[in-house]
N, C-alpha and C positions, 0 to 999 in steps of 0.2 A: 587409620584408626580402627581398632577392632569394633565389631558391632555391639558387643556387650558394654564396652566402655562408652560408646556413643549413646546407647540407651540410658545408661546411668547418668550421663551428663544431661540428657534431655529431661530425665525425671527430676534431677536436681534443679534445673532451670524452671521447670513447671512449679515445683514446690516454693520457689521464691515468691511466686504470685499469691501465695496464701497470706502474706503479710505485706510489708512495705520495703521497697528498695529503690536505689538510684542506679540507672543503667547508662554508663558513659558510652559514647560512640567513637570508635577508632577508625583510622583511615590507612594505617600501615602497621607493620610489625612493631616498630618502636613505640608508637602511641598505645598499641595494645599492651605491650609489656609494662609501660609506665602505669597504665590504669590498673593492671593486675598487681603491680607492686604497691600501689596505693591501698589495696585491700578490697577492691570491688569484687563481688561474688560472681559477676557475669558482665559481658559487654556486648554491645551491638556494633554494627558498622554504620558509617554515614555515606550514603551514595554520593552526596554532593562533595564531601571531602575527598573520597577516593577519586571521583571524576576530576576535580580541580587539580589534585596533586599529580595527575597523569595527563593534564593538558586538555581536558574535555569540559564542556558545560554539563551541568546536571541534566540527567536523562538523555544524554547523547553519547554516553560511553558504551563501547561494544561490550557485549556480555562476557567474552573471553577475558577482557581486561579486568572487569569486575571480579570474575571468578579467580583469576590469578591473585588479586589482592586478598580475597577471602581466604585462599589457601595459606598465604603468608601470615595472615592474622591468626588463623586457627592454630597453625603450627607454632606460633610464638608464645602461646599461653596454654595453661591447663584448665582454665575456667570455661564455662559454656559461652558460646558465641551465637548470636542471632543476627541475621543478615537482612539489610534493607534491599529488597529487590524491586523497588519503585513500583511500577504497575505490572510487573511480571515478565518483562522481556518476551512477550508472545501475544499473538492476535487472538488466541483461543485457549480454552482450558488444557488442551493436549500439549500445546507448546509451553504453557505455564508449568505443567507437571514435569516436563523435561528440565526446565530451569531449576525447579525446586529439587529434583532428583540429583542434579549435579552439585547443587549447594550442599545437600546433605552428604553426598559422597565426599565432599571436601572437608567434612567434619563439623559443620554447623548443626545447631539443634532447633532452630526456629527461623521464621521469616517475618518480614514486615511487608504487607501488601497494601498499597494505597488505591483509592478510588477516583483520584483526579486524573484528567486526561490530557491536559495542556492544550485543549481545544476550546477557545472562547465561546464557540457556538454550542458546545456540549461539555461543560466543565467537569461534570461527574459522570462516571459510567452508570448505566442503568442498573438498578438494584438487582434484578434477576441475573444479569450477566456476571455481576460481582459475586453473587451467591454461587453460581456455577463454578467459578474459579476457586472459591473457598472450599466448596464440597469436593472438588477434584483433588485439592491438596490434602484434605482430611482422608480421602480414600487412599491416596498414595501412602500416607503414613501408616495406615492399617496394613497395606499390602507389603511394605518393606519392614514392618515391625519396629519402626522408629516413631515415638510420639512427637511428631513435628509440632512445634508450638506456633500457632497462627495468630499473629498480631494484626488485626484488621484495622487499617488506618482509614478514617473517613474525614474528608477535608472541607466541610461547609464553613468552618471558621478560618480556613487557610487560604481560600480563594475568594474571588469576587463572585458572589452567588446571587443571581436574580431569580427569586422564587416567591410564591405567595406565602410560603412557610418561613418561619424564623430559622436562623442558623441552628438554634438549639433543637427546635422541633425536627428539622431535617436530620440532624445528627442522631437523635434518639430513634427516629424511624429506621435509619440505616443500621444503627447499632443492633437493634432487635433483629433485623433481617440477616445480618451477618452472623449473629450468634445462632440463629436458627440453622444456618448453613454449616456451622461447625467451627466458627471462630472461637479462640480461647480467650482473647483479650481485645478490648476496643481502645484504639489509639485516636485521640482527638487533639491534633496539633492546633495551636492558636487559641484554645479556650483558656481563659485566665481570670475571670471574675469569680469570686466566691459564690455568688448566687447561682451562676450557671453551672459551676462545678458541683454545687450541692444538689441542684435539680437533676443533673446528669447521674449522680450517684444514686439518687432516690429512684430513678426510672430504669436503671440498668443493673441487672444481676451479673455478677462475675467481675473479673479484674478490669480496671481502667488504667490506661497509660496517658499521661499528659507530657507536653514538651516544655522544657525549660526555656522560657522566653521572658523578655522584659515585662515587669508588672505581675508575673506569676507569683502567687503567695509562696512563702518559704516552705521548705520541705516538711517541717513539723506540722504546719497548718494543713498541708495537703494530706499528710498521714492521718490527721484527726478527722478530715473530711471523708476518709475512706478510700483514698486513691492508693493503688498498689504499686504503681511504677512511674517514675519520672525518667525520661530519656533526654539526652542533650542535643541530639541531631548534629548539625554541622557546627554548633557553637564552639566546642573546643578547637576545632580546626581553624575557624575564622579568628578566634582569639590568638592562636599561635601565629597565623599569618599577619595579624594586626601588629603583634609584637615585632615580628621580623621587619615589617614596614617601618615601624618606629625606630628600630635599630639602624636601618639603612639611612633614614633621614637624619638621625643623630650624627652618623659618620660624615655624611655629605654636607649638611648644613652647618654643623658646629665643629667638625673635625674632631669629634669626641668618640671614644670607644667605651665610655662609662656605662651607657645603658646595656651594651652587650656584655661587658665583663661583670657588671653588678647583677645581672639576671641569669648568668650562666652558673646555676647551682650544681649541675652535673659535670663532674670532671671528665677528662678524656678517658681515664681508666675506668670510671663508672660507665661511660658510654660503651666501651668495649665489653664490659661485663654484661651489658644488656643482651 
């Protein structure tokens, strides 16, 4: 992809955050094309969906495997793509920068960087360490002339957190720190009560991203609360797998193909045209 075209895509993606939009998360070329055909203006990737579809547990997938999936997704659509890079595929900011550089070279315009560690003894990265990572990505964007969109994910609501602070207080503290380091948007998966979302909106300047989870208020209410972005994470992938599981059980348990044939809305010719 030419540099000027990528810059324009990156700018278009950034502009989306000046209002409200829903960002679906794809795991392969077909899911990306389907979302684009639905009319979404941009899409993200789901690390869990990509990993599972390739036989890995979440956060155990080799980087090259993830990068190959990103290339196929970017090449399948014309809309901007932002990539879930988990905690960065690196032990230090230098390795993280190399990860992001390859993601951008593949044609993506943004990244999602999370601060949870998978370590029960230290469930969240120290704030200064995370700030260094964000600042390094911001500096990379300036150096290569691509306005890389940094979606800083913070996970106090997503993990078991033992702290003298509440989940909301910890989230706000981290959000401010990440914005100071250069984050463009704050992503808070797991937050879902109107009162917490309203307080978060009051305390944080700039775009906020929430995750579509059970009991989350509907999109129009979130828009009214001042949320800019709703992403779906692995939800669409899990829904697709759940349907496949139901189809399999219907065939084996009932000897019926009704569920498969009744839900197959895309014809074989339509599939080829994708």
